[in-house]
mmCIF file of the N, C-alpha and C atoms, coordinates in Angstrom:
data_MODEL
# 
_entry.id   MODEL 
# 
loop_
_atom_site.group_PDB 
_atom_site.id 
_atom_site.type_symbol 
_atom_site.label_atom_id 
_atom_site.label_alt_id 
_atom_site.label_comp_id 
_atom_site.label_asym_id 
_atom_site.label_entity_id 
_atom_site.label_seq_id 
_atom_site.pdbx_PDB_ins_code 
_atom_site.Cartn_x 
_atom_site.Cartn_y 
_atom_site.Cartn_z 
_atom_site.occupancy 
_atom_site.B_iso_or_equiv 
_atom_site.pdbx_formal_charge 
_atom_site.auth_seq_id 
_atom_site.auth_comp_id 
_atom_site.auth_asym_id 
_atom_site.auth_atom_id 
_atom_site.pdbx_PDB_model_num 
ATOM 1   N N  . MET A 1 1  ? 31.302  17.601 38.014 1.00 0.00 ? 1  MET A N  1 
ATOM 2   C CA . MET A 1 1  ? 31.060  18.550 36.932 1.00 0.00 ? 1  MET A CA 1 
ATOM 3   C C  . MET A 1 1  ? 30.344  19.781 37.486 1.00 0.00 ? 1  MET A C  1 
ATOM 4   N N  . GLN A 1 2  ? 30.844  20.942 37.161 1.00 0.00 ? 2  GLN A N  1 
ATOM 5   C CA . GLN A 1 2  ? 30.268  22.189 37.653 1.00 0.00 ? 2  GLN A CA 1 
ATOM 6   C C  . GLN A 1 2  ? 29.076  22.604 36.791 1.00 0.00 ? 2  GLN A C  1 
ATOM 7   N N  . THR A 1 3  ? 28.033  23.103 37.437 1.00 0.00 ? 3  THR A N  1 
ATOM 8   C CA . THR A 1 3  ? 26.841  23.567 36.739 1.00 0.00 ? 3  THR A CA 1 
ATOM 9   C C  . THR A 1 3  ? 27.077  24.972 36.197 1.00 0.00 ? 3  THR A C  1 
ATOM 10  N N  . ASP A 1 4  ? 26.635  25.215 34.970 1.00 0.00 ? 4  ASP A N  1 
ATOM 11  C CA . ASP A 1 4  ? 26.730  26.535 34.348 1.00 0.00 ? 4  ASP A CA 1 
ATOM 12  C C  . ASP A 1 4  ? 25.318  27.099 34.252 1.00 0.00 ? 4  ASP A C  1 
ATOM 13  N N  . ASN A 1 5  ? 24.923  27.899 35.246 1.00 0.00 ? 5  ASN A N  1 
ATOM 14  C CA . ASN A 1 5  ? 23.561  28.421 35.314 1.00 0.00 ? 5  ASN A CA 1 
ATOM 15  C C  . ASN A 1 5  ? 23.265  29.513 34.289 1.00 0.00 ? 5  ASN A C  1 
ATOM 16  N N  . ILE A 1 6  ? 24.275  30.006 33.597 1.00 0.00 ? 6  ILE A N  1 
ATOM 17  C CA . ILE A 1 6  ? 24.066  31.012 32.560 1.00 0.00 ? 6  ILE A CA 1 
ATOM 18  C C  . ILE A 1 6  ? 23.890  30.355 31.193 1.00 0.00 ? 6  ILE A C  1 
ATOM 19  N N  . ASN A 1 7  ? 24.819  29.506 30.805 1.00 0.00 ? 7  ASN A N  1 
ATOM 20  C CA . ASN A 1 7  ? 24.820  28.926 29.466 1.00 0.00 ? 7  ASN A CA 1 
ATOM 21  C C  . ASN A 1 7  ? 24.114  27.578 29.344 1.00 0.00 ? 7  ASN A C  1 
ATOM 22  N N  . LYS A 1 8  ? 24.102  26.799 30.391 1.00 0.00 ? 8  LYS A N  1 
ATOM 23  C CA . LYS A 1 8  ? 23.478  25.471 30.349 1.00 0.00 ? 8  LYS A CA 1 
ATOM 24  C C  . LYS A 1 8  ? 22.857  25.131 31.705 1.00 0.00 ? 8  LYS A C  1 
ATOM 25  N N  . PRO A 1 9  ? 21.796  25.843 32.091 1.00 0.00 ? 9  PRO A N  1 
ATOM 26  C CA . PRO A 1 9  ? 21.162  25.544 33.377 1.00 0.00 ? 9  PRO A CA 1 
ATOM 27  C C  . PRO A 1 9  ? 20.637  24.107 33.388 1.00 0.00 ? 9  PRO A C  1 
ATOM 28  N N  . SER A 1 10 ? 20.861  23.409 34.466 1.00 0.00 ? 10 SER A N  1 
ATOM 29  C CA . SER A 1 10 ? 20.476  21.995 34.539 1.00 0.00 ? 10 SER A CA 1 
ATOM 30  C C  . SER A 1 10 ? 18.974  21.788 34.385 1.00 0.00 ? 10 SER A C  1 
ATOM 31  N N  . HIS A 1 11 ? 18.156  22.754 34.804 1.00 0.00 ? 11 HIS A N  1 
ATOM 32  C CA . HIS A 1 11 ? 16.705  22.578 34.701 1.00 0.00 ? 11 HIS A CA 1 
ATOM 33  C C  . HIS A 1 11 ? 16.194  22.739 33.272 1.00 0.00 ? 11 HIS A C  1 
ATOM 34  N N  . TYR A 1 12 ? 17.073  23.086 32.325 1.00 0.00 ? 12 TYR A N  1 
ATOM 35  C CA . TYR A 1 12 ? 16.694  23.140 30.907 1.00 0.00 ? 12 TYR A CA 1 
ATOM 36  C C  . TYR A 1 12 ? 17.352  22.028 30.099 1.00 0.00 ? 12 TYR A C  1 
ATOM 37  N N  . GLN A 1 13 ? 18.051  21.108 30.759 1.00 0.00 ? 13 GLN A N  1 
ATOM 38  C CA . GLN A 1 13 ? 18.735  20.007 30.094 1.00 0.00 ? 13 GLN A CA 1 
ATOM 39  C C  . GLN A 1 13 ? 17.885  18.746 30.146 1.00 0.00 ? 13 GLN A C  1 
ATOM 40  N N  . GLY A 1 14 ? 17.718  18.118 28.995 1.00 0.00 ? 14 GLY A N  1 
ATOM 41  C CA . GLY A 1 14 ? 17.018  16.843 28.942 1.00 0.00 ? 14 GLY A CA 1 
ATOM 42  C C  . GLY A 1 14 ? 17.968  15.698 29.255 1.00 0.00 ? 14 GLY A C  1 
ATOM 43  N N  . ALA A 1 15 ? 17.426  14.505 29.354 1.00 0.00 ? 15 ALA A N  1 
ATOM 44  C CA . ALA A 1 15 ? 18.204  13.318 29.708 1.00 0.00 ? 15 ALA A CA 1 
ATOM 45  C C  . ALA A 1 15 ? 19.313  13.026 28.699 1.00 0.00 ? 15 ALA A C  1 
ATOM 46  N N  . HIS A 1 16 ? 19.133  13.402 27.451 1.00 0.00 ? 16 HIS A N  1 
ATOM 47  C CA . HIS A 1 16 ? 20.109  13.083 26.409 1.00 0.00 ? 16 HIS A CA 1 
ATOM 48  C C  . HIS A 1 16 ? 20.802  14.326 25.862 1.00 0.00 ? 16 HIS A C  1 
ATOM 49  N N  . GLY A 1 17 ? 20.836  15.388 26.659 1.00 0.00 ? 17 GLY A N  1 
ATOM 50  C CA . GLY A 1 17 ? 21.540  16.604 26.282 1.00 0.00 ? 17 GLY A CA 1 
ATOM 51  C C  . GLY A 1 17 ? 20.731  17.612 25.484 1.00 0.00 ? 17 GLY A C  1 
ATOM 52  N N  . LEU A 1 18 ? 19.511  17.257 25.109 1.00 0.00 ? 18 LEU A N  1 
ATOM 53  C CA . LEU A 1 18 ? 18.663  18.201 24.380 1.00 0.00 ? 18 LEU A CA 1 
ATOM 54  C C  . LEU A 1 18 ? 18.240  19.312 25.335 1.00 0.00 ? 18 LEU A C  1 
ATOM 55  N N  . GLU A 1 19 ? 18.327  20.553 24.855 1.00 0.00 ? 19 GLU A N  1 
ATOM 56  C CA . GLU A 1 19 ? 17.958  21.692 25.681 1.00 0.00 ? 19 GLU A CA 1 
ATOM 57  C C  . GLU A 1 19 ? 16.616  22.264 25.253 1.00 0.00 ? 19 GLU A C  1 
ATOM 58  N N  . ALA A 1 20 ? 15.940  22.913 26.186 1.00 0.00 ? 20 ALA A N  1 
ATOM 59  C CA . ALA A 1 20 ? 14.647  23.533 25.896 1.00 0.00 ? 20 ALA A CA 1 
ATOM 60  C C  . ALA A 1 20 ? 14.754  24.507 24.729 1.00 0.00 ? 20 ALA A C  1 
ATOM 61  N N  . ILE A 1 21 ? 15.834  25.275 24.662 1.00 0.00 ? 21 ILE A N  1 
ATOM 62  C CA . ILE A 1 21 ? 15.995  26.255 23.589 1.00 0.00 ? 21 ILE A CA 1 
ATOM 63  C C  . ILE A 1 21 ? 16.033  25.580 22.226 1.00 0.00 ? 21 ILE A C  1 
ATOM 64  N N  . ASP A 1 22 ? 16.584  24.364 22.148 1.00 0.00 ? 22 ASP A N  1 
ATOM 65  C CA . ASP A 1 22 ? 16.620  23.632 20.880 1.00 0.00 ? 22 ASP A CA 1 
ATOM 66  C C  . ASP A 1 22 ? 15.211  23.292 20.407 1.00 0.00 ? 22 ASP A C  1 
ATOM 67  N N  . VAL A 1 23 ? 14.358  22.902 21.332 1.00 0.00 ? 23 VAL A N  1 
ATOM 68  C CA . VAL A 1 23 ? 12.966  22.592 20.998 1.00 0.00 ? 23 VAL A CA 1 
ATOM 69  C C  . VAL A 1 23 ? 12.264  23.854 20.516 1.00 0.00 ? 23 VAL A C  1 
ATOM 70  N N  . VAL A 1 24 ? 12.429  24.938 21.245 1.00 0.00 ? 24 VAL A N  1 
ATOM 71  C CA . VAL A 1 24 ? 11.774  26.198 20.886 1.00 0.00 ? 24 VAL A CA 1 
ATOM 72  C C  . VAL A 1 24 ? 12.228  26.655 19.498 1.00 0.00 ? 24 VAL A C  1 
ATOM 73  N N  . ARG A 1 25 ? 13.525  26.648 19.261 1.00 0.00 ? 25 ARG A N  1 
ATOM 74  C CA . ARG A 1 25 ? 14.044  27.098 17.959 1.00 0.00 ? 25 ARG A CA 1 
ATOM 75  C C  . ARG A 1 25 ? 13.561  26.209 16.817 1.00 0.00 ? 25 ARG A C  1 
ATOM 76  N N  . ASN A 1 26 ? 13.429  24.928 17.071 1.00 0.00 ? 26 ASN A N  1 
ATOM 77  C CA . ASN A 1 26 ? 13.053  23.974 16.032 1.00 0.00 ? 26 ASN A CA 1 
ATOM 78  C C  . ASN A 1 26 ? 11.581  24.072 15.636 1.00 0.00 ? 26 ASN A C  1 
ATOM 79  N N  . PHE A 1 27 ? 10.715  24.452 16.562 1.00 0.00 ? 27 PHE A N  1 
ATOM 80  C CA . PHE A 1 27 ? 9.278   24.393 16.308 1.00 0.00 ? 27 PHE A CA 1 
ATOM 81  C C  . PHE A 1 27 ? 8.564   25.744 16.281 1.00 0.00 ? 27 PHE A C  1 
ATOM 82  N N  . ALA A 1 28 ? 9.253   26.846 16.502 1.00 0.00 ? 28 ALA A N  1 
ATOM 83  C CA . ALA A 1 28 ? 8.583   28.145 16.631 1.00 0.00 ? 28 ALA A CA 1 
ATOM 84  C C  . ALA A 1 28 ? 8.346   28.854 15.308 1.00 0.00 ? 28 ALA A C  1 
ATOM 85  N N  . GLY A 1 29 ? 8.751   28.291 14.205 1.00 0.00 ? 29 GLY A N  1 
ATOM 86  C CA . GLY A 1 29 ? 8.582   28.945 12.906 1.00 0.00 ? 29 GLY A CA 1 
ATOM 87  C C  . GLY A 1 29 ? 7.122   29.240 12.597 1.00 0.00 ? 29 GLY A C  1 
ATOM 88  N N  . GLY A 1 30 ? 6.892   30.345 11.917 1.00 0.00 ? 30 GLY A N  1 
ATOM 89  C CA . GLY A 1 30 ? 5.542   30.694 11.497 1.00 0.00 ? 30 GLY A CA 1 
ATOM 90  C C  . GLY A 1 30 ? 4.744   31.506 12.493 1.00 0.00 ? 30 GLY A C  1 
ATOM 91  N N  . LEU A 1 31 ? 5.291   31.748 13.661 1.00 0.00 ? 31 LEU A N  1 
ATOM 92  C CA . LEU A 1 31 ? 4.599   32.558 14.664 1.00 0.00 ? 31 LEU A CA 1 
ATOM 93  C C  . LEU A 1 31 ? 5.147   33.976 14.622 1.00 0.00 ? 31 LEU A C  1 
ATOM 94  N N  . ASN A 1 32 ? 4.284   34.956 14.912 1.00 0.00 ? 32 ASN A N  1 
ATOM 95  C CA . ASN A 1 32 ? 4.803   36.317 15.023 1.00 0.00 ? 32 ASN A CA 1 
ATOM 96  C C  . ASN A 1 32 ? 5.529   36.456 16.362 1.00 0.00 ? 32 ASN A C  1 
ATOM 97  N N  . ALA A 1 33 ? 6.124   37.600 16.606 1.00 0.00 ? 33 ALA A N  1 
ATOM 98  C CA . ALA A 1 33 ? 6.948   37.792 17.805 1.00 0.00 ? 33 ALA A CA 1 
ATOM 99  C C  . ALA A 1 33 ? 6.170   37.545 19.091 1.00 0.00 ? 33 ALA A C  1 
ATOM 100 N N  . GLU A 1 34 ? 4.970   38.088 19.179 1.00 0.00 ? 34 GLU A N  1 
ATOM 101 C CA . GLU A 1 34 ? 4.162   37.913 20.396 1.00 0.00 ? 34 GLU A CA 1 
ATOM 102 C C  . GLU A 1 34 ? 3.803   36.447 20.596 1.00 0.00 ? 34 GLU A C  1 
ATOM 103 N N  . GLN A 1 35 ? 3.342   35.794 19.544 1.00 0.00 ? 35 GLN A N  1 
ATOM 104 C CA . GLN A 1 35 ? 2.970   34.384 19.639 1.00 0.00 ? 35 GLN A CA 1 
ATOM 105 C C  . GLN A 1 35 ? 4.185   33.516 19.962 1.00 0.00 ? 35 GLN A C  1 
ATOM 106 N N  . GLY A 1 36 ? 5.319   33.828 19.348 1.00 0.00 ? 36 GLY A N  1 
ATOM 107 C CA . GLY A 1 36 ? 6.546   33.086 19.630 1.00 0.00 ? 36 GLY A CA 1 
ATOM 108 C C  . GLY A 1 36 ? 6.982   33.223 21.076 1.00 0.00 ? 36 GLY A C  1 
ATOM 109 N N  . PHE A 1 37 ? 6.775   34.409 21.635 1.00 0.00 ? 37 PHE A N  1 
ATOM 110 C CA . PHE A 1 37 ? 7.103   34.644 23.040 1.00 0.00 ? 37 PHE A CA 1 
ATOM 111 C C  . PHE A 1 37 ? 6.265   33.748 23.943 1.00 0.00 ? 37 PHE A C  1 
ATOM 112 N N  . TYR A 1 38 ? 4.951   33.750 23.728 1.00 0.00 ? 38 TYR A N  1 
ATOM 113 C CA . TYR A 1 38 ? 4.066   32.918 24.551 1.00 0.00 ? 38 TYR A CA 1 
ATOM 114 C C  . TYR A 1 38 ? 4.367   31.439 24.351 1.00 0.00 ? 38 TYR A C  1 
ATOM 115 N N  . TRP A 1 39 ? 4.569   31.024 23.105 1.00 0.00 ? 39 TRP A N  1 
ATOM 116 C CA . TRP A 1 39 ? 4.830   29.620 22.799 1.00 0.00 ? 39 TRP A CA 1 
ATOM 117 C C  . TRP A 1 39 ? 6.136   29.155 23.434 1.00 0.00 ? 39 TRP A C  1 
ATOM 118 N N  . GLY A 1 40 ? 7.186   29.969 23.283 1.00 0.00 ? 40 GLY A N  1 
ATOM 119 C CA . GLY A 1 40 ? 8.477   29.616 23.867 1.00 0.00 ? 40 GLY A CA 1 
ATOM 120 C C  . GLY A 1 40 ? 8.424   29.513 25.377 1.00 0.00 ? 40 GLY A C  1 
ATOM 121 N N  . ASN A 1 41 ? 7.731   30.451 26.016 1.00 0.00 ? 41 ASN A N  1 
ATOM 122 C CA . ASN A 1 41 ? 7.592   30.392 27.471 1.00 0.00 ? 41 ASN A CA 1 
ATOM 123 C C  . ASN A 1 41 ? 6.805   29.163 27.903 1.00 0.00 ? 41 ASN A C  1 
ATOM 124 N N  . MET A 1 42 ? 5.736   28.854 27.185 1.00 0.00 ? 42 MET A N  1 
ATOM 125 C CA . MET A 1 42 ? 4.928   27.682 27.523 1.00 0.00 ? 42 MET A CA 1 
ATOM 126 C C  . MET A 1 42 ? 5.788   26.421 27.475 1.00 0.00 ? 42 MET A C  1 
ATOM 127 N N  . ILE A 1 43 ? 6.537   26.251 26.392 1.00 0.00 ? 43 ILE A N  1 
ATOM 128 C CA . ILE A 1 43 ? 7.392   25.074 26.241 1.00 0.00 ? 43 ILE A CA 1 
ATOM 129 C C  . ILE A 1 43 ? 8.446   25.035 27.339 1.00 0.00 ? 43 ILE A C  1 
ATOM 130 N N  . LYS A 1 44 ? 9.067   26.166 27.605 1.00 0.00 ? 44 LYS A N  1 
ATOM 131 C CA . LYS A 1 44 ? 10.098  26.259 28.642 1.00 0.00 ? 44 LYS A CA 1 
ATOM 132 C C  . LYS A 1 44 ? 9.561   25.776 29.985 1.00 0.00 ? 44 LYS A C  1 
ATOM 133 N N  . TYR A 1 45 ? 8.394   26.272 30.369 1.00 0.00 ? 45 TYR A N  1 
ATOM 134 C CA . TYR A 1 45 ? 7.838   25.901 31.670 1.00 0.00 ? 45 TYR A CA 1 
ATOM 135 C C  . TYR A 1 45 ? 7.446   24.429 31.731 1.00 0.00 ? 45 TYR A C  1 
ATOM 136 N N  . VAL A 1 46 ? 6.896   23.900 30.644 1.00 0.00 ? 46 VAL A N  1 
ATOM 137 C CA . VAL A 1 46 ? 6.524   22.478 30.630 1.00 0.00 ? 46 VAL A CA 1 
ATOM 138 C C  . VAL A 1 46 ? 7.769   21.603 30.734 1.00 0.00 ? 46 VAL A C  1 
ATOM 139 N N  . LEU A 1 47 ? 8.817   21.954 30.005 1.00 0.00 ? 47 LEU A N  1 
ATOM 140 C CA . LEU A 1 47 ? 10.016  21.123 29.995 1.00 0.00 ? 47 LEU A CA 1 
ATOM 141 C C  . LEU A 1 47 ? 10.793  21.164 31.307 1.00 0.00 ? 47 LEU A C  1 
ATOM 142 N N  . ARG A 1 48 ? 10.691  22.247 32.058 1.00 0.00 ? 48 ARG A N  1 
ATOM 143 C CA . ARG A 1 48 ? 11.499  22.349 33.275 1.00 0.00 ? 48 ARG A CA 1 
ATOM 144 C C  . ARG A 1 48 ? 10.739  22.026 34.563 1.00 0.00 ? 48 ARG A C  1 
ATOM 145 N N  . PHE A 1 49 ? 9.428   21.841 34.516 1.00 0.00 ? 49 PHE A N  1 
ATOM 146 C CA . PHE A 1 49 ? 8.641   21.781 35.747 1.00 0.00 ? 49 PHE A CA 1 
ATOM 147 C C  . PHE A 1 49 ? 9.109   20.703 36.717 1.00 0.00 ? 49 PHE A C  1 
ATOM 148 N N  . GLN A 1 50 ? 9.585   19.579 36.224 1.00 0.00 ? 50 GLN A N  1 
ATOM 149 C CA . GLN A 1 50 ? 10.020  18.497 37.119 1.00 0.00 ? 50 GLN A CA 1 
ATOM 150 C C  . GLN A 1 50 ? 11.311  18.834 37.850 1.00 0.00 ? 50 GLN A C  1 
ATOM 151 N N  . LYS A 1 51 ? 12.124  19.701 37.274 1.00 0.00 ? 51 LYS A N  1 
ATOM 152 C CA . LYS A 1 51 ? 13.426  20.022 37.859 1.00 0.00 ? 51 LYS A CA 1 
ATOM 153 C C  . LYS A 1 51 ? 13.449  21.344 38.608 1.00 0.00 ? 51 LYS A C  1 
ATOM 154 N N  . LYS A 1 52 ? 12.407  22.168 38.452 1.00 0.00 ? 52 LYS A N  1 
ATOM 155 C CA . LYS A 1 52 ? 12.480  23.492 39.062 1.00 0.00 ? 52 LYS A CA 1 
ATOM 156 C C  . LYS A 1 52 ? 11.297  23.781 39.980 1.00 0.00 ? 52 LYS A C  1 
ATOM 157 N N  . ASN A 1 53 ? 10.176  24.248 39.454 1.00 0.00 ? 53 ASN A N  1 
ATOM 158 C CA . ASN A 1 53 ? 9.106   24.765 40.310 1.00 0.00 ? 53 ASN A CA 1 
ATOM 159 C C  . ASN A 1 53 ? 7.819   23.952 40.316 1.00 0.00 ? 53 ASN A C  1 
ATOM 160 N N  . GLY A 1 54 ? 7.845   22.738 39.794 1.00 0.00 ? 54 GLY A N  1 
ATOM 161 C CA . GLY A 1 54 ? 6.685   21.857 39.867 1.00 0.00 ? 54 GLY A CA 1 
ATOM 162 C C  . GLY A 1 54 ? 5.414   22.454 39.289 1.00 0.00 ? 54 GLY A C  1 
ATOM 163 N N  . VAL A 1 55 ? 4.333   22.350 40.044 1.00 0.00 ? 55 VAL A N  1 
ATOM 164 C CA . VAL A 1 55 ? 3.012   22.793 39.598 1.00 0.00 ? 55 VAL A CA 1 
ATOM 165 C C  . VAL A 1 55 ? 3.003   24.282 39.258 1.00 0.00 ? 55 VAL A C  1 
ATOM 166 N N  . GLU A 1 56 ? 3.785   25.076 39.952 1.00 0.00 ? 56 GLU A N  1 
ATOM 167 C CA . GLU A 1 56 ? 3.849   26.511 39.635 1.00 0.00 ? 56 GLU A CA 1 
ATOM 168 C C  . GLU A 1 56 ? 4.261   26.723 38.178 1.00 0.00 ? 56 GLU A C  1 
ATOM 169 N N  . ASP A 1 57 ? 5.251   25.972 37.712 1.00 0.00 ? 57 ASP A N  1 
ATOM 170 C CA . ASP A 1 57 ? 5.669   26.097 36.315 1.00 0.00 ? 57 ASP A CA 1 
ATOM 171 C C  . ASP A 1 57 ? 4.579   25.624 35.362 1.00 0.00 ? 57 ASP A C  1 
ATOM 172 N N  . LEU A 1 58 ? 3.836   24.596 35.730 1.00 0.00 ? 58 LEU A N  1 
ATOM 173 C CA . LEU A 1 58 ? 2.727   24.142 34.880 1.00 0.00 ? 58 LEU A CA 1 
ATOM 174 C C  . LEU A 1 58 ? 1.635   25.204 34.788 1.00 0.00 ? 58 LEU A C  1 
ATOM 175 N N  . LYS A 1 59 ? 1.391   25.905 35.885 1.00 0.00 ? 59 LYS A N  1 
ATOM 176 C CA . LYS A 1 59 ? 0.408   26.995 35.860 1.00 0.00 ? 59 LYS A CA 1 
ATOM 177 C C  . LYS A 1 59 ? 0.891   28.146 34.981 1.00 0.00 ? 59 LYS A C  1 
ATOM 178 N N  . LYS A 1 60 ? 2.195   28.419 35.018 1.00 0.00 ? 60 LYS A N  1 
ATOM 179 C CA . LYS A 1 60 ? 2.758   29.453 34.148 1.00 0.00 ? 60 LYS A CA 1 
ATOM 180 C C  . LYS A 1 60 ? 2.626   29.033 32.685 1.00 0.00 ? 60 LYS A C  1 
ATOM 181 N N  . ALA A 1 61 ? 2.871   27.757 32.405 1.00 0.00 ? 61 ALA A N  1 
ATOM 182 C CA . ALA A 1 61 ? 2.718   27.244 31.040 1.00 0.00 ? 61 ALA A CA 1 
ATOM 183 C C  . ALA A 1 61 ? 1.278   27.393 30.576 1.00 0.00 ? 61 ALA A C  1 
ATOM 184 N N  . LYS A 1 62 ? 0.345   27.062 31.449 1.00 0.00 ? 62 LYS A N  1 
ATOM 185 C CA . LYS A 1 62 ? -1.078  27.171 31.114 1.00 0.00 ? 62 LYS A CA 1 
ATOM 186 C C  . LYS A 1 62 ? -1.452  28.617 30.799 1.00 0.00 ? 62 LYS A C  1 
ATOM 187 N N  . LYS A 1 63 ? -0.947  29.550 31.590 1.00 0.00 ? 63 LYS A N  1 
ATOM 188 C CA . LYS A 1 63 ? -1.243  30.966 31.364 1.00 0.00 ? 63 LYS A CA 1 
ATOM 189 C C  . LYS A 1 63 ? -0.695  31.423 30.017 1.00 0.00 ? 63 LYS A C  1 
ATOM 190 N N  . ASN A 1 64 ? 0.527   31.019 29.697 1.00 0.00 ? 64 ASN A N  1 
ATOM 191 C CA . ASN A 1 64 ? 1.105   31.386 28.410 1.00 0.00 ? 64 ASN A CA 1 
ATOM 192 C C  . ASN A 1 64 ? 0.346   30.747 27.258 1.00 0.00 ? 64 ASN A C  1 
ATOM 193 N N  . LEU A 1 65 ? -0.161  29.530 27.437 1.00 0.00 ? 65 LEU A N  1 
ATOM 194 C CA . LEU A 1 65 ? -0.989  28.892 26.415 1.00 0.00 ? 65 LEU A CA 1 
ATOM 195 C C  . LEU A 1 65 ? -2.281  29.676 26.216 1.00 0.00 ? 65 LEU A C  1 
ATOM 196 N N  . GLU A 1 66 ? -2.888  30.125 27.301 1.00 0.00 ? 66 GLU A N  1 
ATOM 197 C CA . GLU A 1 66 ? -4.105  30.941 27.197 1.00 0.00 ? 66 GLU A CA 1 
ATOM 198 C C  . GLU A 1 66 ? -3.828  32.227 26.422 1.00 0.00 ? 66 GLU A C  1 
ATOM 199 N N  . TRP A 1 67 ? -2.704  32.882 26.722 1.00 0.00 ? 67 TRP A N  1 
ATOM 200 C CA . TRP A 1 67 ? -2.345  34.104 26.004 1.00 0.00 ? 67 TRP A CA 1 
ATOM 201 C C  . TRP A 1 67 ? -2.082  33.810 24.529 1.00 0.00 ? 67 TRP A C  1 
ATOM 202 N N  . LEU A 1 68 ? -1.443  32.677 24.243 1.00 0.00 ? 68 LEU A N  1 
ATOM 203 C CA . LEU A 1 68 ? -1.169  32.298 22.859 1.00 0.00 ? 68 LEU A CA 1 
ATOM 204 C C  . LEU A 1 68 ? -2.467  32.083 22.091 1.00 0.00 ? 68 LEU A C  1 
ATOM 205 N N  . ILE A 1 69 ? -3.395  31.355 22.688 1.00 0.00 ? 69 ILE A N  1 
ATOM 206 C CA . ILE A 1 69 ? -4.694  31.114 22.043 1.00 0.00 ? 69 ILE A CA 1 
ATOM 207 C C  . ILE A 1 69 ? -5.406  32.437 21.788 1.00 0.00 ? 69 ILE A C  1 
ATOM 208 N N  . GLU A 1 70 ? -5.380  33.322 22.769 1.00 0.00 ? 70 GLU A N  1 
ATOM 209 C CA . GLU A 1 70 ? -6.001  34.644 22.626 1.00 0.00 ? 70 GLU A CA 1 
ATOM 210 C C  . GLU A 1 70 ? -5.338  35.439 21.499 1.00 0.00 ? 70 GLU A C  1 
ATOM 211 N N  . SER A 1 71 ? -4.016  35.374 21.427 1.00 0.00 ? 71 SER A N  1 
ATOM 212 C CA . SER A 1 71 ? -3.270  36.104 20.404 1.00 0.00 ? 71 SER A CA 1 
ATOM 213 C C  . SER A 1 71 ? -3.567  35.586 18.997 1.00 0.00 ? 71 SER A C  1 
ATOM 214 N N  . ILE A 1 72 ? -3.777  34.282 18.889 1.00 0.00 ? 72 ILE A N  1 
ATOM 215 C CA . ILE A 1 72 ? -4.080  33.679 17.590 1.00 0.00 ? 72 ILE A CA 1 
ATOM 216 C C  . ILE A 1 72 ? -5.515  33.978 17.172 1.00 0.00 ? 72 ILE A C  1 
ATOM 217 N N  . GLY A 1 73 ? -6.355  34.279 18.153 1.00 0.00 ? 73 GLY A N  1 
ATOM 218 C CA . GLY A 1 73 ? -7.737  34.636 17.840 1.00 0.00 ? 73 GLY A CA 1 
ATOM 219 C C  . GLY A 1 73 ? -8.734  33.573 18.225 1.00 0.00 ? 73 GLY A C  1 
ATOM 220 N N  . GLY A 1 74 ? -8.339  32.737 19.157 1.00 0.00 ? 74 GLY A N  1 
ATOM 221 C CA . GLY A 1 74 ? -9.225  31.644 19.578 1.00 0.00 ? 74 GLY A CA 1 
ATOM 222 C C  . GLY A 1 74 ? -10.043 31.971 20.786 1.00 0.00 ? 74 GLY A C  1 
# 
């Protein structure tokens, strides 16, 4: 099976076909654009870290979480 790095990158595919974008779309309601951006990036990095950049992706997720907390006013 050929990998489609544009439409279905393997590092965003879960074991049962669930994609990171599905999680983001399902849970991002109620956030403004800036908060949604940080939240979506955080989720993306957490979900892909095992298949792509390891600890680097976790650090990126942490940074986006910090920005999200700051944006919310925490």
